Phi, psi and omega in degrees: 000134179274134177277110184279353180256019180283110185290341182280349179250020179280139173213141180296317180301328176291327180289330182271352183252157178275183185292336183266007174094356180273154180291128181267128178299318182289329180291316179295316179296319178298318181289328178291318179294323178291321176301310179298316177300322177293320177295316180296322178296322177297312179301313178300326178288317182286333180263359179053048176255106182294329179294322176296320180295318177298311181295324177290326174295326177295320177299315179297320177298314178299316178293322178293323175295326177296317178292319181294321181299321178299321182281331185274334182284132177286139179278146182273139175279114187262001178284149182267109180257009182288128179250148178257000000 
């Protein structure tokens, strides 16, 4: 059994790819949205603007849900296993 919580084996390409090794659009978009939300959170913190903080937390939540949806959806097997 593979230990999925091993911090020494973490990689961003693994987080952006699907189970069959292809790059996942929702994973890449999720990382981008989290990055933008984090920058907006830092700006809102330094300027003390509560509206910016709330919206940036919404962006981080959206990005996290994009990554979670990618991991929770089962991948469809597209290989043709039909025999004649």
